[in-house]
NUFI-9666 format. One record per residue (C-alpha): residue in three letters; chain; x, y, z. Coordinates in pm, 1 decimal, always signed. Layout:
BEGIN
[site ALA, A, [X, Y, Z]];
...
// end
This chain:
BEGIN
[site UNK, A, [+12530.8, +9749.0, +10303.5]];
[site UNK, A, [+12410.7, +9516.8, +10577.8]];
[site UNK, A, [+12328.0, +9154.5, +10466.6]];
[site UNK, A, [+11982.7, +9041.1, +10572.4]];
[site UNK, A, [+11679.3, +8858.6, +10441.0]];
[site UNK, A, [+11439.0, +9038.2, +10205.2]];
[site UNK, A, [+11171.7, +9016.9, +10468.4]];
[site UNK, A, [+11385.9, +9176.7, +10741.8]];
[site UNK, A, [+11500.0, +9453.6, +10504.5]];
[site UNK, A, [+11138.8, +9522.5, +10400.1]];
[site UNK, A, [+11023.8, +9537.9, +10759.3]];
[site UNK, A, [+11300.9, +9781.1, +10840.7]];
[site UNK, A, [+11208.1, +9998.8, +10547.4]];
[site UNK, A, [+10841.6, +9987.9, +10648.6]];
[site UNK, A, [+10928.8, +10095.9, +11003.6]];
[site UNK, A, [+11124.0, +10390.2, +10854.1]];
[site UNK, A, [+10819.7, +10476.9, +10636.3]];
[site UNK, A, [+11027.3, +10415.2, +10319.2]];
[site UNK, A, [+10831.7, +10268.5, +10018.3]];
[site UNK, A, [+11008.6, +10022.9, +9796.5]];
[site UNK, A, [+11070.4, +10009.6, +9423.0]];
[site UNK, A, [+11171.3, +9687.8, +9247.0]];
[site UNK, A, [+11402.4, +9726.9, +8945.5]];
[site UNK, A, [+11360.9, +9429.9, +8711.9]];
[site UNK, A, [+11439.9, +9296.2, +8370.2]];
[site UNK, A, [+11229.6, +9150.7, +8093.7]];
[site UNK, A, [+10891.8, +8972.0, +8137.6]];
[site UNK, A, [+10871.8, +9055.7, +8506.3]];
[site UNK, A, [+10633.4, +8813.1, +8681.2]];
[site UNK, A, [+10676.2, +8524.9, +8435.7]];
[site UNK, A, [+10663.4, +8190.0, +8602.5]];
[site UNK, A, [+10535.0, +8334.5, +8927.4]];
[site UNK, A, [+10224.6, +8223.5, +9113.0]];
[site UNK, A, [+10090.9, +8554.2, +8978.7]];
[site UNK, A, [+9837.1, +8682.3, +9227.5]];
[site UNK, A, [+10040.1, +8566.0, +9530.6]];
[site UNK, A, [+10356.0, +8708.3, +9387.1]];
[site UNK, A, [+10183.7, +9051.5, +9353.4]];
[site UNK, A, [+10030.3, +9024.5, +9701.8]];
[site UNK, A, [+10369.3, +8930.2, +9848.5]];
[site UNK, A, [+10536.4, +9232.0, +9693.9]];
[site UNK, A, [+10262.3, +9462.2, +9818.4]];
[site UNK, A, [+10283.8, +9314.4, +10172.6]];
[site UNK, A, [+10657.8, +9381.1, +10173.9]];
[site UNK, A, [+10596.8, +9746.5, +10100.2]];
[site UNK, A, [+10670.9, +9755.1, +9723.3]];
[site UNK, A, [+10485.6, +10055.7, +9580.8]];
[site UNK, A, [+10618.4, +10038.2, +9222.8]];
[site UNK, A, [+10795.5, +9794.4, +8988.0]];
[site UNK, A, [+11019.2, +9924.2, +8719.8]];
[site UNK, A, [+11079.3, +9665.6, +8446.2]];
[site UNK, A, [+11182.8, +9626.7, +8082.9]];
[site UNK, A, [+10855.6, +9441.0, +8021.7]];
[site UNK, A, [+10584.2, +9258.0, +8219.8]];
[site UNK, A, [+10405.4, +8931.2, +8202.1]];
[site UNK, A, [+10053.0, +9043.5, +8110.3]];
[site UNK, A, [+9853.8, +8889.5, +8398.0]];
[site UNK, A, [+10113.9, +8972.3, +8660.4]];
[site UNK, A, [+10105.9, +9341.6, +8550.1]];
[site UNK, A, [+9736.3, +9347.7, +8610.1]];
[site UNK, A, [+9770.3, +9168.8, +8945.6]];
[site UNK, A, [+10023.6, +9433.0, +9055.7]];
[site UNK, A, [+9770.2, +9705.7, +8980.9]];
[site UNK, A, [+9494.8, +9515.7, +9164.6]];
[site UNK, A, [+9706.5, +9523.0, +9485.7]];
[site UNK, A, [+9803.3, +9889.1, +9442.9]];
[site UNK, A, [+10152.8, +9848.9, +9300.4]];
[site UNK, A, [+10238.5, +10082.1, +9008.0]];
[site UNK, A, [+10393.9, +9906.2, +8708.4]];
[site UNK, A, [+10651.0, +10126.9, +8535.8]];
[site UNK, A, [+10834.9, +10040.0, +8216.0]];
[site UNK, A, [+11173.6, +10151.3, +8086.5]];
[site UNK, A, [+11173.8, +10305.5, +7739.8]];
[site UNK, A, [+11290.0, +10071.9, +7462.7]];
[site UNK, A, [+11670.2, +10041.7, +7470.1]];
[site UNK, A, [+11690.7, +10150.4, +7834.5]];
[site UNK, A, [+11745.4, +9926.9, +8135.9]];
[site UNK, A, [+11935.5, +9922.0, +8460.3]];
[site UNK, A, [+12263.6, +9841.3, +8286.0]];
[site UNK, A, [+12243.0, +10111.5, +8015.1]];
[site UNK, A, [+12157.5, +10367.0, +8285.1]];
[site UNK, A, [+12435.0, +10242.5, +8517.2]];
[site UNK, A, [+12202.5, +10160.9, +8803.2]];
[site UNK, A, [+12371.8, +9952.3, +9073.8]];
[site UNK, A, [+12091.5, +9892.5, +9322.9]];
[site UNK, A, [+12222.6, +10119.3, +9591.1]];
[site UNK, A, [+12035.6, +10426.8, +9470.4]];
[site UNK, A, [+11732.3, +10589.0, +9624.9]];
[site UNK, A, [+11454.2, +10657.1, +9380.8]];
[site UNK, A, [+11173.5, +10908.0, +9342.9]];
[site UNK, A, [+10901.4, +10906.9, +9080.5]];
[site UNK, A, [+10846.9, +11261.4, +8969.0]];
[site UNK, A, [+10515.0, +11388.0, +8839.6]];
[site UNK, A, [+10271.9, +11189.2, +9055.9]];
[site UNK, A, [+10253.7, +11378.3, +9386.4]];
[site UNK, A, [+9954.1, +11599.9, +9435.6]];
[site UNK, A, [+9775.5, +11466.1, +9126.6]];
[site UNK, A, [+9445.8, +11289.1, +9096.2]];
[site UNK, A, [+9619.4, +10966.4, +9002.6]];
[site UNK, A, [+9849.7, +10848.3, +8725.7]];
[site UNK, A, [+9682.0, +10834.2, +8386.7]];
[site UNK, A, [+9698.1, +10536.9, +8140.9]];
[site UNK, A, [+10029.7, +10534.9, +7952.3]];
[site UNK, A, [+10145.9, +10851.6, +8128.1]];
[site UNK, A, [+10513.1, +10940.5, +8090.1]];
[site UNK, A, [+10683.3, +10997.0, +8420.9]];
[site UNK, A, [+11040.5, +11072.9, +8528.2]];
[site UNK, A, [+11246.8, +10868.8, +8773.2]];
[site UNK, A, [+11525.3, +11033.3, +8968.6]];
[site UNK, A, [+11781.9, +10787.9, +9095.2]];
[site UNK, A, [+12019.8, +10931.3, +9357.7]];
[site UNK, A, [+12345.7, +10747.8, +9405.8]];
[site UNK, A, [+12520.1, +10734.8, +9740.8]];
[site UNK, A, [+12790.3, +10971.8, +9606.6]];
[site UNK, A, [+12519.7, +11229.9, +9545.0]];
[site UNK, A, [+12511.4, +11199.3, +9164.4]];
[site UNK, A, [+12167.4, +11167.7, +9005.0]];
[site UNK, A, [+12035.0, +10992.0, +8698.6]];
[site UNK, A, [+11706.1, +11110.4, +8555.7]];
[site UNK, A, [+11524.6, +10901.5, +8298.0]];
[site UNK, A, [+11173.4, +10868.8, +8152.4]];
[site UNK, A, [+10944.1, +10574.6, +8215.6]];
[site UNK, A, [+10592.4, +10481.8, +8109.4]];
[site UNK, A, [+10320.3, +10406.8, +8356.3]];
[site UNK, A, [+10181.9, +10067.1, +8252.9]];
[site UNK, A, [+9826.9, +10147.5, +8351.7]];
[site UNK, A, [+9673.0, +10055.4, +8019.1]];
[site UNK, A, [+9309.4, +10143.1, +8081.1]];
[site UNK, A, [+9106.0, +10401.3, +8272.1]];
[site UNK, A, [+8979.6, +10128.3, +8500.9]];
[site UNK, A, [+9329.7, +10020.7, +8587.6]];
[site UNK, A, [+9416.9, +10381.9, +8657.7]];
[site UNK, A, [+9111.2, +10396.5, +8895.7]];
[site UNK, A, [+9217.7, +10082.1, +9074.7]];
[site UNK, A, [+9567.0, +10223.4, +9122.8]];
[site UNK, A, [+9436.2, +10562.0, +9240.8]];
[site UNK, A, [+9231.8, +10384.4, +9512.8]];
[site UNK, A, [+9524.1, +10164.6, +9616.7]];
[site UNK, A, [+9402.2, +9847.3, +9443.6]];
[site UNK, A, [+9082.6, +9674.3, +9355.0]];
[site UNK, A, [+8961.6, +9598.0, +9702.5]];
[site UNK, A, [+8970.7, +9957.2, +9829.9]];
[site UNK, A, [+8809.6, +10059.7, +9501.0]];
[site UNK, A, [+8523.7, +9812.7, +9544.5]];
[site UNK, A, [+8475.0, +9896.5, +9914.8]];
[site UNK, A, [+8456.8, +10266.8, +9839.1]];
[site UNK, A, [+8203.5, +10203.7, +9566.7]];
[site UNK, A, [+7991.5, +9987.7, +9798.7]];
[site UNK, A, [+8018.7, +10245.6, +10076.3]];
[site UNK, A, [+7908.3, +10523.3, +9838.6]];
[site UNK, A, [+7595.2, +10324.5, +9750.8]];
[site UNK, A, [+7491.1, +10273.1, +10113.7]];
[site UNK, A, [+7280.5, +10538.9, +10282.4]];
[site UNK, A, [+7434.5, +10699.3, +10583.3]];
[site UNK, A, [+7271.2, +10580.5, +10913.4]];
[site UNK, A, [+7071.0, +10841.6, +11106.5]];
// end
């Protein structure tokens, strides 16, 4: 309920160890500077973006920086579900797994401040096995570094 800049709020959430979820509308990422927009979200602590649809390149850029793109089912959005923006969210079905699979159906649990919960299905917009691998590693850079490290012999 306290008014502050996005940066200050993100830094507060990071200090609390609280990952962030962006709830968005249609064609999320359109008109952005694409790779920098994805990097900025990741640096602010955004771990997932839930949108009605994604701009194609921006969706891929999110994956490359370790942000999970999630999509509402057709006909669902924040308004139809009554989401106000003051909920806390959890993505069910990903903890303890060996990564989210392409097109996997997950469930989001949105807890309102009054204690009521809204559960709804979403689709993980990891469209290929390689995108799923990038996400599992936390983005393309950690993926590449781990691959390079695995190819180097251990020093004696």
